[in-house]
C-alpha positions as CSV (number, residue, x, y, z in Angstrom):
1,T,95.3,90.8,56.1
2,P,95.6,92.6,59.4
3,H,95.2,96.3,59.8
4,A,98.4,98.4,59.3
5,S,98.6,99.4,63.0
6,I,99.1,95.7,64.0
7,A,100.6,94.3,60.8
8,A,104.2,94.3,62.3
9,A,103.0,91.9,65.1
10,F,102.2,89.3,62.4
11,G,105.5,89.8,60.6
12,E,104.0,91.9,57.8
13,G,104.1,95.5,56.9
14,E,106.8,98.1,57.6
15,I,108.9,97.8,60.8
16,K,109.5,101.2,62.3
17,R,113.0,102.0,63.2
18,D,114.1,104.3,66.0
19,K,115.4,107.5,64.4
20,Y,118.0,107.8,67.2
21,E,119.2,104.3,66.8
22,V,123.0,103.9,67.0
23,K,124.4,101.9,64.2
24,R,127.5,100.0,65.2
25,S,130.1,98.8,62.7
26,K,131.0,95.2,62.5
27,E,134.4,95.9,64.1
28,D,132.7,97.6,67.1
29,Q,130.3,94.7,67.5
30,E,133.2,92.1,67.4
31,A,135.3,94.2,69.9
32,F,132.3,94.3,72.3
33,E,131.8,90.5,72.0
34,K,135.5,90.0,72.7
35,L,135.4,92.2,75.8
36,F,132.2,90.6,77.0
37,K,133.7,87.1,76.8
38,A,136.9,88.2,78.4
39,R,135.0,89.6,81.4
40,G,134.1,86.1,82.6
41,P,130.9,84.7,84.0
42,S,128.4,86.9,85.8
43,L,128.4,87.2,89.6
44,L,125.0,85.4,89.7
45,Q,126.5,82.5,87.7
46,Q,129.5,82.4,90.0
47,K,127.2,82.4,93.0
48,M,125.3,79.5,91.6
49,E,128.5,77.6,91.1
50,N,129.5,78.2,94.8
51,K,132.7,80.1,93.9
52,F,132.1,82.3,97.0
53,A,131.8,79.4,99.5
54,G,133.6,80.1,102.7
55,H,132.8,83.8,102.7
56,E,129.3,83.7,104.2
57,D,130.2,85.9,107.1
58,E,131.5,88.6,104.9
59,M,128.5,88.5,102.6
60,E,126.1,88.7,105.6
61,A,128.0,91.7,107.0
62,A,127.9,93.4,103.6
63,R,124.2,92.8,103.4
64,K,123.6,94.4,106.8
65,R,126.0,97.3,106.3
66,K,124.4,100.6,105.5
67,N,125.3,102.6,102.5
68,T,128.0,105.1,103.3
69,T,126.2,108.0,101.6
70,S,125.4,110.8,103.9
71,D,121.9,111.3,105.2
72,L,121.0,114.9,104.6
73,W,117.3,114.6,105.3
74,G,116.0,117.0,107.8
75,M,119.2,119.1,108.0
76,G,119.3,122.8,107.4
77,V,121.1,124.5,104.5
78,K,124.3,125.1,106.5
79,E,124.3,121.6,107.9
80,Q,123.9,120.2,104.4
81,A,126.8,122.2,103.1
82,M,129.0,121.1,106.0
83,G,127.7,117.5,105.7
84,S,128.3,117.2,102.0
85,A,131.8,118.7,102.3
86,G,132.9,116.4,105.1
87,A,130.8,113.3,104.1
88,T,133.8,111.4,102.7
89,A,136.1,112.3,105.6
90,S,133.8,111.6,108.6
91,A,132.1,108.4,109.6
92,P,128.4,108.1,109.2
93,T,126.5,109.3,112.3
94,R,123.8,106.6,112.0
95,R,124.1,102.9,111.5
96,S,121.7,100.2,110.5
97,F,120.2,97.8,113.0
98,D,122.3,94.7,113.5
99,P,120.4,92.2,115.7
100,D,123.6,90.2,116.5
101,K,125.3,93.2,118.0
102,D,122.4,95.3,119.2
103,M,120.4,92.6,120.9
104,A,123.4,91.0,122.7
105,D,122.8,92.8,126.0
106,T,119.0,92.3,126.2
107,P,117.8,90.4,129.2
108,K,116.2,87.0,128.7
109,P,112.4,86.5,128.9
110,M,110.8,87.0,132.3
111,S,109.9,84.2,134.7
112,R,106.3,83.8,135.9
113,D,107.2,85.3,139.3
114,D,108.8,88.3,137.9
115,F,105.9,88.9,135.6
116,S,103.3,88.7,138.4
117,K,105.4,91.1,140.5
118,L,105.5,93.5,137.5
119,V,101.7,93.4,137.1
120,E,101.1,93.9,140.8
121,N,103.4,96.9,140.9
122,S,101.9,98.4,137.8
123,V,98.3,98.1,139.1
124,S,99.2,99.6,142.5
125,G,101.2,102.4,140.8
126,L,98.7,103.3,138.2
127,S,95.6,103.3,140.4
128,G,96.6,106.5,142.3
129,R,97.4,109.0,139.6
130,F,95.5,107.5,136.6
131,G,92.6,105.9,138.3
132,R,89.0,107.0,137.8
133,G,88.7,108.3,141.3
134,N,85.2,109.2,142.7
135,V,84.0,111.3,139.8
136,A,80.7,110.3,138.4
137,T,80.9,109.5,134.7
138,S,77.2,108.7,134.0
139,F,74.3,111.0,134.8
140,L,71.4,108.5,134.4
């Protein structure tokens, strides 16, 4: 026979009950089962059944959207008080990065000629101020 400390793992011995366990009546359990069935299938199951087909744009926008909770990190006490009071009325000051909107105005990649001009200008511009100059760096 197993030791008393592991006897319950083998289906033997006394099973300890939680002393704070809530004991539900049969009517409560039946009412819960009835409400649970009336609620319908879960969102995951509905997604697997493609019930949300045709709403991909809205789902993507919701995924990218930032939570509307106010960001009080780094604010002073007065600013936090003002921010928490007006958090529901005012729009959030920051928004999350959306590559479709934020990267729309970025230029396309450089051509070879533009890149070589940039390198030439950088070398000539940096050599004056940041160059080593005529200072000896080794005393051997």
